[in-house]
C-alpha positions as CSV (number, residue, x, y, z in Angstrom):
1,M,0.0,0.0,0.0
2,T,1.3,3.5,-0.9
3,S,1.5,5.8,2.1
4,V,-0.1,9.2,1.8
5,P,2.3,12.0,2.7
6,S,1.4,14.0,5.7
7,T,1.9,17.8,6.0
8,D,3.9,20.0,8.3
9,A,2.7,23.6,8.8
10,W,4.4,26.2,10.9
11,T,4.6,30.0,11.3
12,Y,7.8,31.4,10.0
13,D,7.2,34.8,11.6
14,D,4.2,36.2,13.5
15,F,5.8,39.7,14.0
16,T,5.1,39.9,17.7
17,S,8.6,41.3,18.5
18,G,9.0,45.0,18.7
19,E,11.8,44.9,16.0
20,L,12.1,42.9,12.8
21,D,13.9,39.7,13.6
22,P,17.4,39.7,11.9
23,A,17.5,35.9,12.2
24,R,14.5,35.8,9.9
25,W,14.6,38.8,7.6
26,A,17.2,41.0,5.9
27,V,17.1,43.9,3.5
28,M,17.5,42.6,0.0
29,S,20.7,43.6,-1.8
30,I,22.0,42.9,-5.3
31,E,24.9,43.9,-7.5
32,G,24.0,46.7,-9.9
33,A,25.1,47.4,-13.4
34,D,27.9,49.5,-11.9
35,G,29.4,46.5,-10.2
36,E,28.6,47.8,-6.7
37,R,26.2,46.1,-4.3
38,H,23.0,48.1,-3.6
39,E,20.5,47.6,-0.9
40,Y,16.8,47.7,-1.7
41,R,16.3,50.4,1.0
42,D,14.6,53.8,0.6
43,R,15.6,56.7,2.8
44,N,12.0,57.6,3.4
45,A,11.0,54.2,4.8
46,R,9.2,54.0,8.1
47,V,8.9,50.5,9.6
48,R,6.8,49.2,12.5
49,T,6.2,45.8,13.8
50,G,5.1,44.0,17.0
51,D,1.3,43.8,16.5
52,G,1.3,40.7,14.4
53,R,2.4,42.2,11.2
54,L,5.2,44.2,9.6
55,R,4.1,47.6,8.4
56,L,6.2,49.5,5.9
57,T,5.5,53.0,4.6
58,V,7.6,54.8,1.9
59,H,6.0,58.1,1.0
60,P,7.2,59.5,-1.3
61,F,9.4,57.0,-3.0
62,S,13.0,58.3,-3.3
63,R,15.0,55.4,-4.7
64,F,15.1,56.1,-8.5
65,H,17.6,55.5,-11.2
66,D,17.6,56.4,-14.9
67,S,19.2,53.3,-16.5
68,D,19.5,50.4,-14.0
69,P,16.3,48.7,-12.9
70,R,18.1,47.1,-10.0
71,Q,18.7,50.6,-8.6
72,N,15.2,51.8,-9.4
73,N,12.4,49.3,-9.1
74,A,12.4,47.9,-5.5
75,K,12.0,50.8,-3.1
76,Q,12.3,48.7,0.1
77,M,12.4,44.9,0.1
78,Y,12.9,42.2,2.8
79,R,14.0,38.7,2.1
80,S,13.8,35.7,4.4
81,V,17.2,34.7,5.8
82,R,16.1,31.1,5.3
83,R,15.8,29.3,1.9
84,F,12.9,26.9,2.1
85,P,13.6,23.5,0.3
86,V,11.0,22.0,-1.9
87,P,9.8,18.6,-0.7
88,A,10.4,15.5,-2.7
89,T,6.6,15.0,-3.1
90,G,3.7,17.3,-2.6
91,P,3.4,21.1,-2.6
92,L,5.3,23.7,-0.8
93,V,2.9,26.5,0.2
94,F,3.6,30.0,1.4
95,E,0.7,31.9,2.9
96,V,0.5,35.5,4.3
97,D,-2.0,38.4,4.7
98,M,-1.1,41.6,2.9
99,E,-2.6,45.0,2.9
100,V,-1.5,47.7,0.4
101,R,-2.5,51.4,0.1
102,T,-0.8,53.5,-2.5
103,F,-0.5,57.3,-2.5
104,G,-0.6,59.3,-5.8
105,Q,-0.7,56.1,-7.8
106,I,-1.7,56.4,-11.5
107,P,-5.1,54.5,-11.5
108,Y,-4.9,51.0,-13.0
109,D,-1.2,51.3,-13.7
110,L,0.3,48.0,-12.4
111,L,3.8,49.4,-12.0
112,D,3.5,52.9,-10.7
113,A,3.2,52.0,-7.0
114,Y,2.5,48.5,-5.6
115,G,3.3,46.0,-2.8
116,T,4.3,42.4,-3.2
117,V,4.4,38.9,-1.7
118,N,7.6,37.4,-3.2
119,L,9.0,34.0,-3.8
120,F,12.3,33.7,-5.7
121,D,15.1,31.3,-6.4
122,L,18.5,32.7,-7.4
123,E,19.7,29.2,-8.4
124,T,17.3,29.2,-11.4
125,G,16.2,32.9,-11.7
126,V,12.6,32.0,-11.1
127,V,10.4,34.6,-9.4
128,L,6.8,34.2,-8.3
129,N,5.0,37.3,-6.9
130,T,1.5,38.4,-6.0
131,A,1.2,42.2,-6.3
132,A,-1.4,44.7,-5.2
133,T,-2.2,48.3,-6.0
134,N,-5.1,50.4,-4.8
135,D,-7.3,48.9,-7.5
136,T,-5.8,45.7,-8.9
137,L,-4.4,42.4,-7.8
138,Y,-2.1,40.5,-10.1
139,A,0.3,37.5,-10.4
140,V,3.8,37.7,-11.7
141,V,5.9,34.8,-13.0
142,E,9.4,35.7,-14.2
143,R,12.7,34.2,-15.0
144,L,15.6,36.5,-14.4
145,A,18.6,36.6,-16.7
146,L,21.4,35.9,-14.1
147,P,25.1,35.3,-15.0
148,G,25.8,31.6,-14.9
149,V,22.1,30.8,-14.3
150,A,19.9,32.0,-17.2
151,R,20.9,33.6,-20.5
152,P,19.3,36.9,-21.6
153,E,17.2,35.2,-24.2
154,E,15.8,32.9,-21.4
155,H,14.4,35.9,-19.6
156,Y,10.6,36.4,-19.6
157,I,8.0,38.0,-17.4
158,H,4.2,37.6,-17.3
159,R,1.8,39.8,-15.3
160,V,-1.7,38.4,-15.1
161,V,-4.5,40.5,-13.6
162,L,-6.4,38.3,-11.1
163,D,-10.2,38.1,-10.9
164,A,-10.4,39.5,-7.3
165,P,-11.7,43.0,-6.5
166,T,-9.8,45.1,-4.1
167,E,-9.8,48.6,-2.4
168,P,-7.1,50.7,-0.9
169,G,-5.8,49.1,2.3
170,Q,-8.0,46.0,1.9
171,R,-6.5,42.9,3.5
172,H,-6.3,39.7,1.5
173,R,-4.9,36.3,2.3
174,Y,-2.4,35.3,-0.4
175,A,-0.9,31.9,-1.0
176,I,1.6,30.7,-3.6
177,A,2.1,26.9,-4.0
178,Y,4.7,25.0,-5.9
179,E,4.3,21.4,-6.9
180,P,7.6,19.8,-7.8
181,G,6.1,16.8,-9.6
182,T,4.5,19.0,-12.3
183,Q,6.7,22.1,-11.9
184,Q,3.5,24.0,-11.5
185,A,3.0,27.2,-9.4
186,R,-0.5,28.2,-8.2
187,W,-1.7,31.6,-6.9
188,Y,-4.6,31.8,-4.4
189,V,-6.4,34.9,-3.1
190,D,-8.6,34.5,0.0
191,G,-8.7,30.8,-0.6
192,R,-9.6,30.9,-4.3
193,L,-7.3,29.5,-7.0
194,L,-7.0,32.3,-9.5
195,Y,-4.0,31.4,-11.7
196,W,-1.5,28.7,-12.4
197,A,1.7,28.4,-14.5
198,R,4.1,25.7,-15.3
199,L,7.7,26.8,-14.7
200,P,10.4,26.2,-17.4
201,V,12.9,24.7,-14.9
202,P,12.6,22.6,-11.7
203,V,13.1,24.6,-8.5
204,T,14.6,23.0,-5.4
205,G,14.0,25.9,-3.0
206,F,12.5,29.4,-2.5
207,T,13.4,32.5,-0.5
208,A,10.4,34.5,0.6
209,G,10.1,38.3,0.5
210,M,7.9,41.4,0.9
211,A,8.4,44.7,-0.7
212,L,7.1,48.0,-2.1
213,F,7.9,48.8,-5.7
214,S,7.7,51.4,-8.5
215,A,8.9,49.9,-11.7
216,R,7.7,51.8,-14.8
217,D,9.8,51.1,-17.9
218,L,13.0,53.2,-17.8
219,T,13.2,53.2,-21.6
220,R,9.7,54.5,-22.1
221,Y,9.2,57.0,-19.3
222,P,11.5,59.9,-18.3
223,R,12.3,60.5,-14.6
224,A,9.5,63.2,-14.4
225,E,6.9,60.6,-15.3
226,R,8.3,57.9,-13.0
227,E,9.0,60.1,-10.0
228,H,5.9,62.2,-9.3
229,G,5.5,62.0,-5.5
230,Q,3.9,58.6,-5.3
231,G,4.3,56.2,-2.4
232,A,2.8,53.3,-0.6
233,T,2.1,51.5,2.7
234,G,2.2,47.7,2.9
235,S,1.6,45.3,5.8
236,W,2.4,41.6,6.0
237,G,1.9,38.9,8.5
238,P,1.9,36.3,9.7
239,W,3.9,34.1,7.3
240,R,2.8,30.5,7.3
241,I,4.6,27.6,5.5
242,T,3.1,24.2,4.7
243,T,5.2,21.4,3.3
244,S,4.7,17.6,2.7
245,V,6.7,15.3,4.9
246,R,7.4,11.6,4.5
């Protein structure tokens, strides 16, 4: 008889400490086009935690660049210190509540100001996000072009608007699941499956993240159209992880 895998579920962070736990979270950093390492940190960021969630406000955004998206797009981003391995069988599921309220956002522009729930794997370049603005929720699946990982021609990004109404500051429960047997990722909002995608490469682990972004195309929009005083508040928590166990 084939045994049915059981599941193990735990809370990664319930944000009850008065400060963000450095053993669980770090500010994301990455090497820019200039060869220097840059933190995804905005000088206008205000952070509060301790009441069951992390609350981050950046208003207005100040981290802008005219040629390098890595120094422009993410205003403030936190990544989990831990990388979560994908189980041999059964899904790996990340679940968290998020609220997003944007200020001065261009209505229905997905990239002007938004907050995210992030999963990413730097070993394959795979990125899975759920994003929210004042008026739209959407899923993102991307493969980054990373040296030694994925060639520029292997890069792609899809943004898919989800069939879930929202309002400024509205709380939703987001879940992203990855099934190793099928290489399929699934996006849920408030318990409803709203999108799925098959990934081009198998993933063996994910790092979790949470962030505020403004990422309008640098080649299409001059600084004056990208930096117009917009900002955002996001809150996240608690983070819950579910995995299959033998």
